[in-house]
C-alpha positions in Angstrom: 16.8 -7.7 -4.2 18.3 -10.9 -5.7 18.3 -14.1 -3.7 20.8 -17.0 -4.3 20.9 -20.7 -3.4 23.9 -20.1 -1.1 21.7 -19.2 1.8 19.2 -22.1 2.5 17.8 -20.4 5.6 17.1 -17.3 3.6 15.2 -19.3 1.0 13.2 -21.1 3.7 12.1 -17.8 5.2 11.2 -16.4 1.8 9.2 -19.6 1.0 7.3 -19.4 4.3 6.5 -15.7 3.7 5.2 -16.5 0.2 3.0 -19.3 1.5 1.6 -17.1 4.2 0.8 -14.4 1.7 -0.8 -16.8 -0.7 -3.0 -18.3 2.1 -4.2 -15.0 3.4 -4.7 -13.4 0.0 -7.2 -16.2 -0.8 -9.0 -15.9 2.5 -9.1 -12.3 3.3 -11.5 -9.6 2.1 -10.1 -6.2 1.5 -10.4 -3.9 4.6 -10.6 -0.1 4.6 -10.5 2.0 7.7 -12.4 5.3 7.2 -13.7 8.1 9.3 -16.4 6.5 11.5 -16.7 3.2 9.6 -14.9 0.1 8.4 -15.4 -1.0 4.8 -15.2 -4.8 4.0 -15.0 -5.6 0.3 -15.3 -9.0 -1.4 -14.6 -9.5 -5.1 -17.5 -11.2 -6.9 -17.3 -13.5 -10.0 -20.1 -11.6 -11.6 -22.7 -8.8 -11.0 -25.1 -9.9 -8.3 -27.8 -8.7 -5.9 -27.3 -8.4 -2.1 -29.9 -8.7 0.7 -28.9 -7.7 4.2 -30.2 -9.0 7.5 -29.0 -7.7 10.9 -29.6 -9.7 14.1 -27.8 -8.2 17.1 -24.1 -8.3 16.4 -24.4 -10.6 13.5 -24.8 -9.2 10.0 -25.8 -11.7 7.2 -25.6 -10.7 3.5 -27.2 -13.0 1.0 -25.3 -12.6 -2.3 -26.5 -13.9 -5.7 -23.1 -15.3 -6.7 -20.9 -18.4 -6.1 -18.2 -17.7 -3.5 -15.6 -19.9 -1.9 -16.3 -20.8 1.7 -13.8 -18.9 4.0 -13.7 -17.6 7.5 -11.4 -15.6 9.7 -10.9 -13.0 12.4 -10.5 -9.3 11.7 -8.8 -6.7 14.0 -10.9 -3.6 13.5 -13.0 -1.4 15.8 -16.1 -2.3 13.9 -15.8 -5.8 12.6 -14.2 -8.7 14.5 -14.8 -11.7 12.2 -16.2 -12.9 8.9 -17.6 -16.2 7.6 -18.4 -16.9 3.9 -20.7 -19.9 3.3 -20.3 -20.5 -0.4 -22.9 -22.0 -2.7 -23.2 -22.8 -6.4 -25.7 -19.9 -7.2 -25.8 -17.9 -3.9 -23.6 -17.4 -0.9 -24.0 -16.0 2.6 -21.5 -13.6 4.0 -21.7 -13.2 7.8 -19.9 -10.5 9.7 -19.5 -10.2 13.5 -19.7 -6.5 14.4 -19.2 -4.4 17.5 -22.1 -3.3 19.6 -24.1 -0.3 18.4 -22.8 -0.3 14.8 -24.8 0.5 11.7 -24.5 -1.5 8.5 -25.0 -0.9 4.8 -24.3 -3.4 2.1 -24.4 -2.9 -1.7 -22.9 -4.4 -4.8 -20.7 -2.3 -7.2 -21.1 -3.7 -10.8 -18.1 -4.8 -12.8 -16.4 -2.2 -14.9 -13.7 -3.1 -17.5 -11.0 -5.2 -15.8 -12.4 -4.3 -12.4 -14.6 -7.1 -11.0 -17.9 -6.7 -9.3 -17.6 -6.2 -5.6 -19.7 -6.7 -2.5 -19.2 -3.7 -0.2 -20.3 -3.8 3.5 -19.8 -0.6 5.5 -20.0 -1.1 9.3 -19.6 1.7 11.9 -21.1 4.7 13.6 -21.0 7.0 10.6 -22.5 4.6 8.0 -25.6 6.5 6.9 -23.8 9.5 5.5 -20.7 7.8 4.1 -22.5 4.8 2.6 -25.2 6.8 0.9 -22.5 9.1 -0.6 -20.6 6.0 -1.8 -23.8 4.4 -3.2 -24.8 7.5 -5.0 -21.3 8.1 -6.4 -20.7 4.5 -7.5 -23.9 2.7 -8.1 -26.5 5.3 -9.2 -26.2 6.6 -12.7 -25.2 10.2 -13.2 -27.1 12.6 -15.4 -25.7 11.1 -18.6 -26.1 7.5 -17.4 -22.4 6.9 -16.6 -21.2 5.8 -13.1 -19.1 8.3 -11.3 -16.4 6.7 -9.1 -15.4 8.4 -5.8 -12.1 10.2 -6.2 -8.9 8.2 -5.5 -6.2 9.6 -3.1 -2.5 8.8 -2.9 0.0 9.9 -0.3 3.5 10.6 -1.7 6.4 10.8 0.7 9.6 12.5 -0.6 12.1 10.9 1.7 14.2 13.0 4.2 14.2 16.8 3.9 15.2 19.9 6.0 17.9 19.0 8.4 18.0 15.5 7.1 19.8 15.4 3.7 19.6 11.7 3.3 22.4 10.2 1.3 24.9 12.6 -0.2 27.0 11.5 -3.2 26.7 12.6 -6.8 23.3 14.0 -5.8 21.6 14.9 -2.5 18.8 12.5 -1.7 16.3 15.0 -0.3 16.5 17.1 -3.5 16.0 14.2 -5.8 13.1 12.7 -3.8 11.2 16.0 -3.6 11.6 16.8 -7.3 10.6 13.3 -8.5 7.6 13.3 -6.1 6.4 16.6 -7.3 6.5 15.3 -10.9 4.6 12.2 -9.9 2.0 14.4 -8.1 1.3 16.4 -11.3 1.0 13.3 -13.5 -1.4 11.7 -11.0 -3.5 14.8 -10.7 -3.7 14.9 -14.5 -5.2 11.4 -14.3 -7.9 12.6 -11.8 -6.2 11.2 -8.7 -5.9 13.4 -5.5 -2.4 13.6 -4.0 -1.2 14.5 -0.5 2.5 15.2 -0.1 4.2 14.5 3.3 6.3 17.5 2.4 6.3 19.9 -0.6 9.4 21.8 0.2 12.8 21.3 1.8 11.7 20.7 5.4 11.2 18.0 8.0 8.0 17.2 9.8 9.9 16.9 13.1 13.6 17.3 14.1 13.1 14.0 16.1 13.5 11.3 13.4 11.2 8.6 14.8 8.5 11.3 15.3 9.1 12.5 11.8 8.7 9.0 10.4 5.5 8.5 12.4 4.0 11.8 11.3 4.6 10.9 7.6 3.1 7.4 8.0 0.0 8.9 9.9 -0.9 10.9 6.8 -1.9 7.6 5.2 -4.5 7.0 7.9 -6.3 10.4 7.6 -9.6 9.8 5.7 -9.6 7.4 2.8 -6.2 6.8 1.2 -5.8 4.3 -1.6 -2.0 4.0 -1.7 1.1 5.3 0.1 4.4 5.6 -1.8 7.7 6.7 -0.1 10.5 7.7 -2.5 14.2 7.5 -1.7 17.7 7.3 -3.2 20.0 4.4 -2.4 23.7 4.5 -1.4 26.5 2.0 -0.9 30.2 1.9 0.2 30.8 0.1 -3.0 30.9 2.4 -6.0 29.8 -0.5 -8.3 26.4 -0.9 -6.6 23.6 0.3 -8.8 20.0 -0.4 -9.8 16.4 0.2 -8.7 14.6 -1.7 -6.0 11.1 -1.5 -4.4 10.3 -2.5 -0.8 7.3 -3.5 1.2 7.1 -3.7 5.0 8.1 -7.1 6.5 10.7 -9.2 8.1 14.4 -8.9 7.4 15.6 -11.6 5.0 19.3 -10.7 4.8 21.9 -8.3 6.1 21.6 -6.1 2.9 18.0 -5.3 3.6 18.9 -4.5 7.2 21.5 -1.9 6.1 19.0 -0.2 3.9 16.3 -0.2 6.7 18.7 1.3 9.2 19.7 4.1 6.9 16.2 5.0 5.9 15.0 4.7 9.5 17.3 7.5 10.5 20.8 6.0 10.5 23.1 5.5 13.4 21.9 4.5 16.8 18.4 5.9 16.0 18.1 3.9 12.9 19.2 0.7 14.7 16.6 1.2 17.4 13.8 2.0 15.0 14.7 -0.9 12.8 14.7 -3.3 15.8 11.3 -2.0 16.9 9.9 -2.3 13.4 11.3 -5.8 12.9 9.6 -7.0 16.1 6.3 -5.5 14.8 6.8 -7.3 11.4 7.3 -10.6 13.3 4.1 -10.1 15.4 2.0 -9.3 12.3 2.7 -12.7 10.6 -0.6 -14.0 12.0 -2.6 -10.8 11.5 -5.1 -11.3 8.7 -5.5 -7.6 7.9 -1.8 -7.0 7.9 -1.2 -9.9 5.5 -4.0 -8.8 3.2 -2.4 -5.3 3.1 1.0 -6.9 2.4 -0.5 -8.8 -0.5 -1.8 -5.6 -2.1 1.5 -3.8 -1.3 3.4 -6.4 -3.1 1.1 -6.1 -6.1 1.7 -2.3 -6.2 5.4 -2.8 -5.7 5.5 -5.3 -8.6 3.8 -2.8 -11.0 6.1 0.0 -10.0 9.3 -2.0 -10.2 8.3 -3.4 -13.6 7.5 0.0 -15.0 10.7 1.6 -13.6 13.0 -1.1 -15.1 11.2 -1.0 -18.5 11.4 2.8 -18.7 15.0 3.2 -17.5 16.8 0.0 -18.4 18.4 0.2 -14.9 19.6 -2.9 -13.1 16.7 -4.7 -11.6 17.3 -5.3 -7.9 13.8 -6.6 -7.4 11.3 -6.4 -4.6 12.3 -6.9 -1.0 10.8 -6.8 2.5 12.3 -4.8 5.4 11.0 -3.1 8.5 10.8 0.5 7.3 9.1 2.7 9.9 7.6 5.0 7.4 5.4 2.2 5.9 4.9 0.4 9.1 1.7 1.9 10.5 -0.1 2.6 7.3 -3.5 0.9 6.8 -3.3 1.0 3.1 -1.1 -0.6 0.4 2.3 1.0 1.0 5.7 0.8 -0.7 9.2 2.4 -0.5 11.1 3.0 -3.7 14.9 3.3 -4.0 15.3 5.1 -7.3 18.9 4.2 -7.8 22.3 4.6 -6.2 23.4 8.2 -5.8 26.9 6.8 -4.9 27.3 5.2 -8.4 29.4 7.4 -10.8 27.0 6.9 -13.7 23.6 6.3 -12.0 24.3 9.0 -9.5 24.8 11.6 -12.2 21.6 10.3 -14.0 19.6 11.0 -10.9 20.7 14.6 -11.2 19.3 14.9 -14.7 15.9 16.5 -15.2 14.9 14.3 -18.1 15.8 11.1 -16.3 13.8 12.3 -13.2 10.8 12.8 -15.4 11.2 9.3 -16.8 11.2 7.9 -13.3 8.2 10.0 -12.3 6.2 8.9 -15.4 6.9 5.2 -14.7 5.8 5.5 -11.1 2.7 7.5 -11.9 1.6 5.1 -14.6 2.1 2.1 -12.3 0.0 3.7 -9.5 -2.7 4.6 -11.9 -2.8 1.1 -13.3 -2.9 -0.3 -9.7 -5.9 1.9 -8.9 -7.6 1.1 -12.2 -7.5 4.8 -13.1 -6.0 4.2 -16.6 
């Protein structure tokens, strides 16, 4: 999505969103919602030790590393706030947790380009999950090499079944399924588990809002590291072409609204779902966890967009924000990709070509693997 100086209000909104994202990305730890516990992760400047002290609903972790002093509220069932008191050699991380929760804290050493991390698990199911994670990540395997827990990605081939999506020089539901299946095989070859919202020509529900919610909910089952929804674009203008990647957020212009309405079901249904999603996007501006997720979603979107443009030479339409329902409720980094315009006489025919589809799939899979540090 390209932005020009002709619309001052649009630039003001974009600048405000950027400032918010920058602020929250500095302050917020990463939050993971798992079965029976919440995981809070802080990046560390170096390998360190951690000592935990639990006093009622306050959990203090003494970390042998210099951290920036930060504090904020968290909207999870297990953790409601965090407070980092930074020091030159040691820092104290304090979490306010819900009543009756168990706690386990440990440090994962740095590996390659991945920094060391302080991990604090809080919940009712911590004993099992934390010990499994500690054994898998921290303790050496038989040959002395750390074994990371398996990563998992949800791929969502847009539309399907009674919903064809856009129909032009290609049919959207066919392209999205084929490209997603190719991405799945490449990710599996890299050791990443993949869940597909559909693996054949079908819908999850004949009710479009329900269908979108069911797809999104698959991102919240167990531990999911990324959610990627794949689509094909369309326009009434036959000259429109190019690839764009989207993250969930507020509408910044009429063009993003048109795309959101179409991908949210089209017609009156799409209008209604888009209005609901836009209201949610507005309400999440002050939500620390939502802004933290958006920051990582934008990072994933940037990697995917960069790889797709470099691999295909297609027109770069950039990264945009819009209230797409399918990535609205996910609790993990989530993006929606528009692979190109099926309505364009050249690009549309390319999307029907098997070799070009494989090029698209390779670019997406490589970007996801890079984002998850699996390469």
